[in-house]
C-alpha positions as CSV (number, residue, x, y, z in Angstrom):
1,M,0.0,0.0,0.0
2,L,1.3,3.5,-0.8
3,D,2.0,6.0,1.9
4,K,-0.9,8.1,2.9
5,G,1.0,11.4,2.5
6,I,1.1,11.1,-1.3
7,K,-0.3,14.0,-3.2
8,Y,1.4,13.9,-6.6
9,I,1.7,10.8,-8.8
10,G,3.6,10.4,-12.0
11,F,3.3,7.6,-14.6
12,G,5.5,6.5,-17.5
13,S,8.4,4.4,-18.6
14,P,11.1,4.2,-16.0
15,L,14.5,4.1,-17.7
16,M,17.8,3.6,-15.9
17,D,20.1,6.2,-17.6
18,M,23.7,5.0,-17.7
19,I,25.7,8.1,-18.4
20,A,29.4,7.9,-19.3
21,D,32.2,9.8,-21.1
22,V,33.6,7.7,-24.0
23,S,36.6,8.2,-26.3
24,S,36.4,8.6,-30.0
25,E,38.2,5.2,-30.2
26,T,35.4,3.6,-28.2
27,I,32.7,5.1,-30.4
28,K,34.5,3.8,-33.6
29,R,35.2,0.4,-32.2
30,N,31.6,-0.2,-31.2
31,N,30.1,1.4,-34.3
32,L,28.3,4.0,-32.2
33,K,26.8,7.2,-33.6
34,L,26.5,10.5,-31.8
35,N,23.5,12.7,-31.6
36,E,21.0,10.0,-32.3
37,T,18.9,7.5,-30.4
38,V,18.8,3.8,-31.3
39,H,16.5,1.2,-29.8
40,K,18.1,-2.2,-29.2
41,K,17.6,-5.0,-26.7
42,M,20.5,-5.5,-24.2
43,S,21.0,-8.9,-25.9
44,E,21.6,-7.3,-29.3
45,T,24.4,-4.9,-28.2
46,N,27.4,-4.9,-25.9
47,I,27.3,-1.1,-25.3
48,F,25.8,-1.5,-21.8
49,E,28.6,-3.9,-20.8
50,V,31.2,-1.7,-22.5
51,L,30.2,1.3,-20.4
52,E,30.2,-0.6,-17.2
53,K,33.6,-2.3,-17.8
54,E,35.5,0.5,-19.5
55,T,34.1,3.8,-18.1
56,E,32.9,5.4,-14.9
57,V,29.1,5.3,-15.2
58,T,26.7,7.6,-13.5
59,Y,23.3,6.0,-12.9
60,V,20.3,8.3,-13.0
61,A,16.6,7.4,-12.6
62,G,15.4,8.5,-16.0
63,G,12.3,8.6,-18.2
64,C,10.3,11.7,-19.2
65,S,7.7,11.8,-16.5
66,Y,10.2,10.6,-14.0
67,N,12.4,13.5,-14.7
68,T,9.5,15.9,-14.2
69,M,8.4,14.3,-10.9
70,R,11.9,14.2,-9.6
71,V,12.5,17.9,-10.3
72,M,9.0,18.7,-8.8
73,N,9.9,16.8,-5.7
74,W,13.3,18.4,-5.4
75,M,11.9,21.9,-5.6
76,M,9.0,21.3,-3.3
77,N,11.2,19.3,-0.8
78,S,8.0,17.3,-0.4
79,S,9.4,14.3,1.5
80,G,7.0,11.5,0.7
81,Q,4.4,13.5,-1.2
82,V,5.5,12.4,-4.6
83,A,5.1,8.8,-6.0
84,V,5.7,7.2,-9.4
85,I,4.0,4.2,-10.9
86,G,5.7,2.0,-13.4
87,A,7.2,-1.4,-14.3
88,V,10.8,-2.7,-13.9
89,G,12.6,-5.9,-14.2
90,N,13.4,-8.1,-11.2
91,D,17.1,-7.3,-11.6
92,K,19.9,-5.1,-10.3
93,Y,18.7,-2.1,-12.3
94,G,15.2,-2.3,-10.9
95,D,16.6,-2.4,-7.4
96,L,18.9,0.5,-8.1
97,F,16.1,2.6,-9.7
98,S,14.0,2.1,-6.5
99,E,16.9,3.0,-4.3
100,L,17.7,6.2,-6.2
101,L,14.1,7.4,-5.9
102,Q,13.9,6.5,-2.3
103,K,17.0,8.6,-1.6
104,E,15.1,11.5,-3.0
105,T,12.1,10.7,-0.8
106,I,10.0,9.6,-3.8
107,I,7.8,6.6,-3.3
108,P,8.3,4.0,-6.2
109,F,5.3,1.8,-6.8
110,F,6.7,-0.7,-9.3
111,E,5.4,-3.8,-10.8
112,R,8.2,-6.3,-11.1
113,F,8.7,-8.7,-14.0
114,D,10.9,-11.8,-14.1
115,N,13.0,-12.7,-17.1
116,V,12.7,-9.1,-18.5
117,N,15.3,-6.5,-17.8
118,T,14.5,-3.0,-16.4
119,G,14.4,-0.4,-19.1
120,V,17.9,1.1,-19.7
121,C,19.4,3.9,-21.7
122,A,23.1,3.9,-22.5
123,V,24.1,7.6,-22.7
124,Y,27.5,7.8,-24.2
125,C,29.1,11.3,-24.2
126,N,32.0,12.7,-26.2
127,N,32.7,16.3,-25.4
128,R,29.4,18.1,-26.1
129,D,28.0,15.4,-28.3
130,R,26.1,12.4,-27.0
131,G,24.2,9.4,-28.3
132,H,21.7,6.9,-26.8
133,V,21.0,3.2,-27.0
134,T,17.7,2.4,-25.4
135,D,16.1,-0.9,-24.4
136,L,12.6,-0.2,-23.1
137,G,12.5,-3.7,-21.4
138,A,9.9,-4.0,-18.7
139,S,9.1,-0.3,-18.7
140,V,6.2,-0.9,-21.1
141,L,4.7,-4.0,-19.5
142,I,2.7,-2.6,-16.6
143,S,-0.6,-4.3,-16.1
144,D,-4.0,-3.1,-14.9
145,R,-3.6,-4.7,-11.5
146,M,-1.4,-1.8,-10.6
147,L,-4.4,0.5,-10.9
148,N,-6.1,-1.6,-8.2
149,E,-3.0,-1.6,-6.0
150,C,-2.7,2.2,-6.3
151,K,-6.4,2.9,-6.1
152,E,-6.3,4.4,-2.6
153,A,-3.5,6.8,-3.5
154,L,-5.0,7.7,-6.9
155,D,-8.3,8.4,-5.2
156,R,-6.6,10.7,-2.7
157,C,-4.0,12.5,-4.8
158,E,-4.1,16.0,-6.2
159,L,-2.1,15.5,-9.4
160,I,-1.7,12.7,-12.0
161,F,1.0,13.4,-14.5
162,T,1.9,11.2,-17.4
163,E,4.1,11.0,-20.5
164,L,2.4,10.2,-23.8
165,F,5.2,8.1,-25.4
166,I,3.7,5.1,-23.5
167,L,0.5,5.4,-25.6
168,K,2.2,3.0,-28.1
169,H,2.2,0.2,-25.5
170,K,-0.3,1.1,-22.7
171,K,-3.0,3.3,-24.2
172,D,-5.8,1.8,-22.0
173,F,-3.7,2.5,-18.8
174,V,-3.2,6.1,-19.8
175,F,-6.9,6.6,-20.4
176,K,-7.9,5.0,-17.1
177,L,-5.6,7.5,-15.4
178,A,-7.1,10.3,-17.4
179,N,-10.6,9.3,-16.3
180,I,-9.5,9.3,-12.7
181,G,-8.1,12.8,-13.3
182,L,-11.5,14.1,-14.3
183,H,-12.5,14.5,-10.7
184,N,-12.8,18.0,-9.4
185,D,-10.2,17.5,-6.6
186,K,-7.4,16.5,-9.1
187,R,-5.4,17.9,-11.9
188,F,-4.4,15.7,-14.9
189,G,-1.5,16.7,-17.0
190,F,1.1,15.6,-19.6
191,N,3.8,16.7,-22.0
192,L,3.1,16.5,-25.7
193,P,5.3,13.8,-27.3
194,S,7.4,14.0,-30.4
195,F,6.2,14.5,-34.0
196,Y,5.9,10.7,-34.7
197,F,3.7,10.1,-31.7
198,I,1.5,13.2,-32.3
199,E,0.8,12.1,-35.8
200,T,0.4,8.4,-35.1
201,F,-1.8,8.8,-32.0
202,L,-3.5,12.1,-33.0
203,D,-7.1,10.8,-32.3
204,D,-6.0,9.6,-28.8
205,I,-4.2,12.8,-28.1
206,K,-7.3,14.8,-29.0
207,K,-9.3,12.8,-26.5
208,L,-6.6,13.3,-23.9
209,L,-6.5,17.1,-24.6
210,A,-10.2,17.1,-23.5
211,H,-9.2,15.4,-20.2
212,A,-6.3,17.6,-19.5
213,D,-6.0,20.4,-16.9
214,I,-2.3,21.1,-17.6
215,I,-0.5,20.7,-20.9
216,F,3.2,21.3,-21.6
217,S,4.7,21.5,-25.1
218,N,7.7,22.8,-26.8
219,A,7.2,25.2,-29.7
220,A,7.9,22.7,-32.5
221,E,5.5,20.1,-31.1
222,A,2.8,22.7,-30.5
223,M,3.0,24.0,-34.1
224,F,3.0,20.5,-35.5
225,L,-0.1,19.7,-33.5
226,A,-1.7,23.0,-34.7
227,A,-1.1,22.0,-38.3
228,L,-2.6,18.6,-37.9
229,M,-5.6,20.1,-36.2
230,E,-5.9,22.5,-39.1
231,W,-6.1,25.5,-36.7
232,E,-4.5,27.7,-39.4
233,E,-2.8,29.7,-36.6
234,F,1.0,29.8,-36.5
235,E,1.8,32.3,-33.9
236,L,2.9,30.6,-30.6
237,G,0.8,32.8,-28.3
238,T,-2.3,32.2,-30.4
239,V,-1.7,28.4,-30.6
240,C,-1.2,28.4,-26.8
241,K,-4.6,30.1,-26.3
242,R,-6.3,27.8,-28.9
243,M,-5.0,24.7,-27.1
244,A,-6.1,26.1,-23.7
245,A,-9.6,26.7,-25.0
246,Y,-9.9,23.3,-26.6
247,E,-13.0,21.3,-25.6
248,K,-12.9,20.1,-22.1
249,R,-14.8,17.2,-20.4
250,N,-14.7,18.6,-16.9
251,T,-15.7,22.3,-17.4
252,D,-15.6,22.9,-13.6
253,K,-11.8,23.1,-13.8
254,K,-9.6,25.6,-15.7
255,R,-7.0,24.4,-18.2
256,V,-3.5,25.9,-18.3
257,V,-1.2,25.4,-21.4
258,I,2.5,26.2,-21.5
259,I,4.6,26.3,-24.6
260,T,8.4,26.6,-24.2
261,N,10.8,27.6,-26.9
262,G,14.3,27.1,-25.7
263,P,16.0,30.5,-25.1
264,H,13.2,32.3,-26.8
265,P,10.0,33.6,-25.1
266,A,7.6,31.0,-23.7
267,Y,3.8,31.3,-23.5
268,C,1.2,30.5,-20.9
269,A,-2.6,30.6,-21.1
270,E,-5.3,29.7,-18.7
271,Y,-8.9,29.2,-19.8
272,D,-12.1,29.0,-17.8
273,P,-14.7,26.9,-19.6
274,I,-17.5,28.2,-17.4
275,K,-16.7,31.9,-18.1
276,N,-15.8,31.0,-21.7
277,D,-12.8,33.3,-21.3
278,F,-9.1,33.4,-20.6
279,T,-8.2,34.1,-17.0
280,F,-4.5,34.5,-17.8
281,A,-2.3,34.8,-20.9
282,G,1.3,35.9,-21.0
283,E,4.6,35.9,-22.8
284,F,7.7,35.2,-20.7
285,T,11.4,35.9,-21.7
286,V,14.1,33.5,-20.6
287,A,17.0,34.6,-18.6
288,E,20.2,34.4,-20.7
289,L,22.6,31.6,-19.8
290,K,26.2,31.7,-21.0
291,E,26.8,29.2,-23.8
292,D,29.8,27.6,-22.1
293,L,27.6,26.7,-19.1
294,I,25.2,24.6,-21.2
295,V,26.2,21.0,-21.0
296,D,23.1,19.1,-22.2
297,A,19.7,20.5,-23.3
298,N,18.1,17.1,-23.1
299,G,15.6,17.0,-20.3
300,A,15.1,20.8,-20.2
301,G,11.4,20.5,-21.0
302,D,10.9,17.8,-18.4
303,A,12.6,19.9,-15.8
304,F,10.6,23.0,-16.8
305,A,7.4,21.0,-16.2
306,G,8.7,19.9,-12.8
307,G,9.5,23.4,-11.7
308,F,6.2,24.8,-13.0
309,L,4.2,22.0,-11.3
310,A,6.1,22.5,-8.0
311,S,4.9,26.1,-7.9
312,Y,1.5,25.5,-9.5
313,M,0.4,22.7,-7.1
314,L,1.2,25.1,-4.2
315,G,-1.3,27.6,-5.6
316,K,1.2,30.2,-6.8
317,R,0.5,32.8,-9.5
318,L,1.1,31.6,-13.0
319,D,3.8,34.1,-13.7
320,D,5.6,32.7,-10.6
321,C,5.1,29.2,-11.9
322,M,6.7,30.2,-15.2
323,K,9.7,31.6,-13.4
324,A,10.1,28.4,-11.4
325,G,9.9,26.4,-14.6
326,H,12.5,28.4,-16.3
327,W,14.8,28.3,-13.3
328,A,14.5,24.5,-13.1
329,A,15.3,24.1,-16.8
330,S,18.3,26.3,-16.5
331,Q,19.8,24.1,-13.7
332,I,19.3,20.8,-15.6
333,I,20.9,22.0,-18.8
334,Q,24.1,22.6,-16.9
335,T,24.4,18.8,-16.1
336,R,24.4,15.6,-18.0
337,G,21.0,13.9,-17.6
338,C,18.5,15.0,-15.0
339,Q,20.8,15.5,-12.1
340,F,20.7,18.1,-9.4
341,P,22.3,18.8,-5.9
342,R,20.6,17.3,-2.8
343,F,19.2,20.6,-1.7
344,C,17.3,23.1,-3.9
345,E,18.3,26.7,-3.4
346,Y,15.1,28.0,-5.1
347,S,12.5,29.1,-2.7
348,L,8.8,28.5,-3.7
349,S,7.7,30.6,-0.7
350,D,9.0,33.9,-2.1
């Protein structure tokens, strides 16, 4: 049974990130390519073994929604209020994943699978370039029995946040969470996925938009969705408002949409279906960060969502939520992977 202090629950594909610096010779010898992601089973490649035998590996509890929930927990210093639901293998990586989350006071609620490895991602870095070899493993095998095991926590929680990449494997699970999130005492949210997933699962994403109270997107994904929806509006602020005003199943709750755009201005809009009007709309500049401080932009969007949610779920003003999101993203892009110091210096009480 999950701890009774849980308020915020994340769902998605847990991936053990194995981050390591590699030489050009290692890249050539193992036929690796930089700046791309390849999906291979651990049995089909030796890269995971190479990293562990030949390099110093940093293990990070990864996965899109996991990054978001970890950053949210870090900034809130919530101590047992954040939980994640997922599936891992009954192996050393599954054990380590749980241990890493518990060290951050996040409660892992994992379904364990025998004879299937935990999802892993080899992140090999060479100077500022990096590549990925990913084996989703058990991360996409979660069964509906976990909904029953988590029912008490899901009924009590205030936020359910999911990634949408997992639609390919566990669509029904996502929609069951979305239906739970319709309740007035909860917020249901997600990040828009990549182009392939938006196009392939457009009908499903339209339905999930109607469930959503909080939606995050980067500029490219938002514009791609707008084109597929035939909105014929290609200004980010307008697209943000159009998405916020999209049909909504529970009209008693407002919807907030955030579109980020790297170092360029981000947009936020909040729509009240009952008033049929916007209660907030704004454009937000990003504080400049010196180029030589940027180590890895991967995970910036996940971190932004975590920072925003940390402030939003405490009832802060939306402009304060945007500041928290941008600060969180600025911290994560100065590290490899979603890593941060033990204590967060950002005060959400200001």
